[in-house]
N, C-alpha and C positions, 0 to 999 in steps of 0.2 A: 583521735585520728582513725583509730579502727572503727569506730561507729560512723564517722563521716565517710570513710570508703565503702562501708556497707551500705549507707544511704545513697551515695552516688551510684553504685551497682544496682540498687533497687530501682532508681530512677531510670538508669539505662535499659534495665530490663522490661520496665513498664512502657518506656518509649518504643523499645523493640517490638514488643507485643502488639502495640497500636499500629506500628508500621505494618507488621505482618497482616493484621485484621484488614486494614485499609488497602494494602496492596492485593489482597486477595479480591475485594470488593471492586476495585478498580480494574483487575484483570478480567473480572466477569463481564462488567460493563464494556470493555474494550475488545471482548473476544470476536464479535461481529467484524469489527474493523480489521482484526488480525487475519481473519479469513480472507478478506478483500486484498489485504496487504500480501498475503501469500500467493493469491492468484495472479495479482498484477506483477509482481517481481519474478515469480516462475515464468510468466509470459514474456517479461522483458529480456530474459536471458536465453530464450529459445534461438535457435539458428546459429549457434556459437560453435566453433570448431571444438572437437571432443577434449584435446589437451588444454584448451583456453576456458573450459566451462567454469572450473572451480576458481581460477584466478580472477574471471570475471565477478562471479558471485562474491568473492572476497573483496574485490574493489568496489563493488555496490555496498556490501556490508560496512566497509569502512566509511563510506560516504554517507550511510545511515547513521553511524555513530558520530559523524561530524554534524549532521543534520540535529540529532538530539542533544548533543553538547551547546548547539545554539539555542534550541527550543526550550529546553529545561530552564535556564536562567531567564529567558525571554518570558516564559509562562509565570515564573515566580514574580517577576517585575511587573508584568501587566497585571496579575491576580492581586498584587498588593496595591498598585497605584493607578491602574487604569482598567478595571474589571470589565467596564462597559465596551471595551475594545475587542474582548474575546469573540464575540459573535460576528461582527463585521469581518474581522479577519478570516474567520472560518468560512464565511460565506463567499469571500474572494477565492479562497482555496477551493471551495466546492465547485464554483462557476468554472474555475480552471480546469478541474479534472473533467467535467462535462464538455468543456470545449476540447480538451484531448481525446475524448472518446469518439465525438462527433467528427473530428479532424481524421481520426483513424478510419471510421466507416465511409467517410466521403472519398478519401483518398483511395480506399479499397475498391469501392463500388462504383463511384462516380469517375475516377480517374483510374480505371482498371489498368489501361496499357501502361500508364506511367508507373502504378504500383507494381505490375509484372516485371517491368525494366528494372526498378529499383531491387526487386526480389532477386532478380536474375544476376544483377550486378554484385550483390551481396553474397550469393552462393558462390559465384566465380572467384570472389575475393577470398572467401572462407577455404574454397579447394586450391587456390594458388599458394604453393610454398614459398614463393619469393616475395609475397606481399606481406607488410608490416601489419601482423593481426591485431596488435594492440592498438594501433591507430584506427584500424577499421572498426573496432569494437568501441571506440571511445566515445561515439555518439550514443550508443546504445546504453553505455554505463552512465552517461550524463542524463539521458532520459529516465532511467531506472532511478537514480538518485533525486531527480526533481519530483517524480511520482512520489517517492518514499517521502520526501519532506511534507507533502500535503497530507498524506496519510499519518505520518508521525505526528504532524502538528494536531490532527483530530484526536489521536490516541492521548497525547499530552493534554490537550483540552478537556476531555472527558475526565481524565485522571484529575486534574486541576480542580474541576467541579466536585469530584469525589472528596477531595481533602480540604476544600475551602473551610476556613473557619478552625482548622487544626493548627497546633504550633508550628513555626517556620521549620524546625528540623525534621519533624513528621512529614511535612509537605515535600521537602527536599528528598528525603529518604524514599518515600513513596514514589515520587516522580523518577528519581534515578533508577529506584528497582524496577520499575514498569518498562523504562526505556531500555534497560539492559535485557531484561527478560524477553520483550517483544523482539529485539533485534537478533538475539541469540536463536530464539525460537523460530522466527520467520526464515532468516537466512539458513539455518540448520536444515530445515525441511526443505527449502528450495535447492541447496545442494544435494541432499539425497535424492529430490526429484529428477534433477538434471543428470544424475547419475544413474539413474534406473537402468538405461540400456547397458551400461558397462557391466552392472550387477547381473543382469540376464544373461549377457554373453559368457560372464564368467561361470554361471551356474549351468549353462547349456553345455559347457566343456568338461563338466564333472562325471565322474564314473557312475554316480547313482542314477538310475533311471528317474526317480522321482524329482531329483535336483535339475535334471536335463529338461523334463517337462516344464517344471516351474519356471527355468530359465527361458525356454521357448515362449511361454505365455507372457512373461514379462516383456520380452522383445516384441512380441505382437501388439502388447497393450499400450507399450510406451508412446509411441507416435500419437495413438488416439488420446491418450492423456494430455500430451503436449498441446495438441490442437484444442482439446477440451479447455485447457487452462488459458489458451490464447482467447478463446470466445468469453470464458469466465472474467478473464482480466478487463476485457472491454466493457463487459455487462457491469463489473464492479465499479468501474469509472462513474457510469451513470446513476448505480444505485448508491455509492457513497455520496458523490457530488450532490445527487438530487436530495438524499437524505439530509445532508448539511442545510440546503437551501430550505428544505420543507420545515425542519425545526428552528431555523433561523427567523422564521415568522411564527411567533409562539401561537397565535390563534389558529393558523392553519394546521401547525404542527400538532397542537392539542386535539384539534378535530379528527385528525386522522388517526391518532392515538385512541381517542375515545371510540371512534368507529371501529378500529381492530379489536379493542376490547370487547365492545358489544357484539360483535360478530363471532369473536373467539376462534379457537382452533386453527387449522390449516388455513381456512379461507381468510380469517382475519390477518394472518401473518402475511400471505401471499397478496392480499389487497394492499396492505401497507407498503409491501415491497414494490407492488405495480405501480402506486402513487409516486414513490420516490424514483422509480425508473422513468415514469412519462415526465415528471418534472425535470429530471436530469437531460433526457433527450431533447426536450423543448429549450431548456436553458442553453445546452450546448450548442443546438442550431442558431440560436438567436446570437451567442457570443461570436460562433464561427462567422456567421453572416456579418456581424459588425467589423471584426477583424478583416475579412476579405474586402469589405467596402472601404474600410480605412486604407488597406494595402493598395487597392486600385487608385483611390484618390492621390495617394502619395507617389504612386507610380506616373500618374498624369501630370502631377506638379513637377516632377523631376524631368519627365519628358519635355514640358513646357520650357524649363530653364535650360 
């Protein structure tokens, strides 16, 4: 019995070692998506009343955990029985991300008055103490959770590719580990970012001159950081969505990768990102045009009836 127990412990240690190594590999491969996830989710929770910031982040975090509780079993099932379905599903998600990015840009620049009216309504609601803030923020939370689902799907899909061919227990352990690490990491950082202004205010009221100076610096930089994250979040939609679409067409994806490697350095990386961005913008514009056209046709049919 003692020998059997030692063998069992040795097997468990071996599995855990494999899981540790594979989790590190998967984390490196998904690091780029993690950055986009951070930018997108920090952008999604901007414009929230101060006392509601952490509850909103927590609500989105819980939604993210639910997303991953759906995606991990789904990924294992698809990887086992329908491996050919992974790429098409990712491409649908990528096209949706591009569509959301295009819709944001169109709404902001082509429907400027409508966008300004929406912003004014939101600001008024946030400032009004009689308004049910939770209800006002519900759409923002839904949008963030929806975006998180697509980015989480890409993270899980990349991780699944890393652990393909490994024993089921190893696949499960790595997928669950990555899901938890990414969720805690992203939303921990988002919580820190949205509370920067509070930290700056706290430091600016300290007795130390250095602390006060640091606090004033943080307060001055925080609005610019949030604006930058808003821009980065929209750009990330095109970069991530376009990247999924580019790699979904193997010949095109390999051609872009080969060109980037041949060019090398910063220019190769920027060139590859540029291709992803262009593909993302074009795809987003096409999907948005189709959605608008279908909406108009449905409107005409409804009016006719």
